[in-house]
N, C-alpha and C positions, 0 to 999 in steps of 0.2 A: 503494500500500500503506499506507493511513493508520493503520491499527493495528498498529505494528511491536513484536513481541515481541522481548524482549532475551536470555531464559532459556528453555532447553528442557531436559526430562529425559523420556527416553523409550526405548522398546526401538525398533530400527529392523533391519528384516530384508529382504536383498537377493535378487532371484531374476533370472536371466537368461531371458527368454521368446521363443519362436519367434512369428512373425506369429498363427499358429493359438491358442496359448496365450494372446496379449494379446487377440484377439477372444473367447476363452471366459471370461476374466477381465471384460472388459467386459459380456457378457451375464449373466454370473452375478452379478455385484455390483450390476446395474441396481436392485434394489428396496432396497437397503440404502445404496447411495453415489449421492452428486449431484457435478455439476462444481463444483469450488471457485470461490471468489469471483473469483480470477484463474486461469482453468481452463487456458490455455495461454500459456507465456513462456519465454523464453530465460535461462540463467542463465551469467554468466561469472565465473571465479574465478581468481586469481593465487594460487598454492601457495607459501609461504614456508618454507625448510628452510636447514639448515646447509649449508655449503660443500660438505660429504662427504655430504648426503642422509642425516644420521644419523637424523632423525625417520621418515622413510619405511623405512629399512632396519631400524628397531626395530619399526615397527608390522607389517612383513611377518613376522615372527617370531612372530606372532599372541601377543603378551604380554596378562596380564590388564589393565594399564592402558597405554593409548596416547593419544596427543595430536597436533594438528596445528593449523598456522595459515594463514589464508588471507584474502584480500581478496575480496568477493563484490559482484556487481551484478546487477541485472535487466534486461536489455538492456544495450546499449552506451550507457554513461554519457558525459556532457558533464562539463567540468571542475567545475561548479557542482552536478551531481546527486550525491544520497545514494548511498554505498557502505556495505557492512557489513564490519567488520573483526571475525574470528570466531575464537575458541579452541574447537575441537572435539575433547571427550574421551570416550574410552570405558573403562568400568571394569566388569568382569564382565558384559558384555553389554548395559549400560546407556548410553547416549548423554547426555551433557550437551554442550549448547552454549551459549556465552556469547559475547555481541556487542556493539558499539557501532557506532553511526552517525557519518559525518563526511562533508564533501564530497570528491569524488572527488582534487580537487587536493591536499587535505590528507593523505589517507591514505597515499600513499607516504612523505611528509615524516615522518609519525608512525611508520610502520614501520622508518624507517632511523635514528630517533633525533632527527631535526632539529625535531621539534614534540611539544609535550607533549600529553599527555592531556587528558581533561574531569576527572579527578580521583574519578570514580566508583569503586566497588567492582570492577566488570568491568574498567574501564579499568587499574585497578592490578594486576590479575590478567595482564593483557596486557603491561603495563610489566616485571612481573617476568619473565615469558615473554621478551621482549626481550633483557632484561638477561643471562639465563642462557644461551639459545641463539644469541643474536646471528644470527638467521636473515636470509636474501636471498631476493629472488623466484627461483623455480626453474621454475617452468611454469605456463603458461596452460592452463586447460581450461574448455569450454563445452559445452553440451548444450541441446536442447530439451525442454520438461516439459510433461506434460499431468496435471492434479492433481483428485483428488476428494477430498471430505470426507464425514463419515458424515450422511445423512439426517437422522437423529435428533438432531442437534446434538453427538453424542459427540466423542471427541478423535481417533477412528480416520481415518486418512489414508493413500490410497493414490497413487503417482505413478507415471508412465512416462516414462522418459527414453529419447530417440533422438537419433540425429547426433552422438554423442560425439566431440569433436575436441579436440586439442592443439597446441600449439606452445612451442617453447623459446626463441624470440626476441621481440622486441618485447613483453615482459611489461609492458603497460599496458592496462588495460580500455578505454580511449579508442580504441584502435587496431583497431576492429573486432573480430569473434568467430569468424575463420577459424582454421581449423587442420587438422592430419591426423587421420585416422580411427583411434579407440581400440577400436570394435567392429565386427565384420563386418556389411554392409548385412543387413537383416532380423532383428537381434535387439534386444530390448527390455530395459532394466533397470527392473524394477519394485522399488520400495520400499514395503514396508509400515511405517508410524509408528504406534505405538500406546503408551499408557503403562502396560499391562499385558497379560493374555491375550488373544489373539485370539479373536474370537466363533466359534461353532461353525459358523455358514454359511460362514466365511472358511476354516476349517480343511477343511471338506469341498470346498468349491470347489478348494483348492489340490490336496489329494489326488486329487479326481475327475479332474484335468487333467494329472497326474503333475508338479506344479510343486513343486521342491524348493529350499530356500534355498542361496545361493552365497555363497562369501567373495570377494567383489568390491571394490575400492578403485579409483576413477577415478584418484587419483594414483599409486595402487601399480602399475595397468595402463600409465599412462604411464611409470613408473620402469622396470618390466620389459622394456618394448617399446623404449623410445627412449633408456634410460641404459644399462642392463645389455644389451639386445638390438642397440645399435649403430645402430639405424635414426636417420634424420635427421627430426626434427621442426622444423627451421628453413623457413619459407615466405617467400615474397617480399611484399614490403610492401603492393604492388599488389594482392595477392590478399587480404591483411589487409583492405584498406580498401574493397575491393568485395564482401566476403564478406556 
């Protein structure tokens, strides 16, 4: 991923699809969308929160403004590989994402205050977040992504996430991407990312197939199932390393 984007501002809508709806979307959007430059990949995230989960608890109350902090990798990184430290904010339906890159070995040190940032504007924003919330790693969440971009070069992007999985232990992106399920088998999480209004063809495709937006947060689903719900998200290390 040579062209690294540091700032995003866009609308993001999420939809939970059956396999039939997923296939209908692929067929219906074929004239307008093409596979992304990186069409299939896995994403790993370590979400940071306060000890009492204040960030996700506030987010689940659906406020006008909410924010979260995570460390993200594409695939399982080595210590010298690049990862992203991201603040994701949502205000009045618009998503703002700000991120910096660093080597995997440095990111946990930065996030616990043992290493300084690069001094950039985004780094200073993250520094303030760290001082204010004093977050700690709380959950690992991974998924496999299929990505499409607008065939006309526009900014519309559609992704499909499957095999959503999480764990509460070994919160290090280098320790494999295994975890326990977050969604039942056969469901797809579709995300539509767009700077403004959806094109007419897309609105019709969604309507014709009975596809409606859903309020779904991956970290929120983890919190509800494995923190509030009391289920175990701790898995054996040999499973992590072989996943």
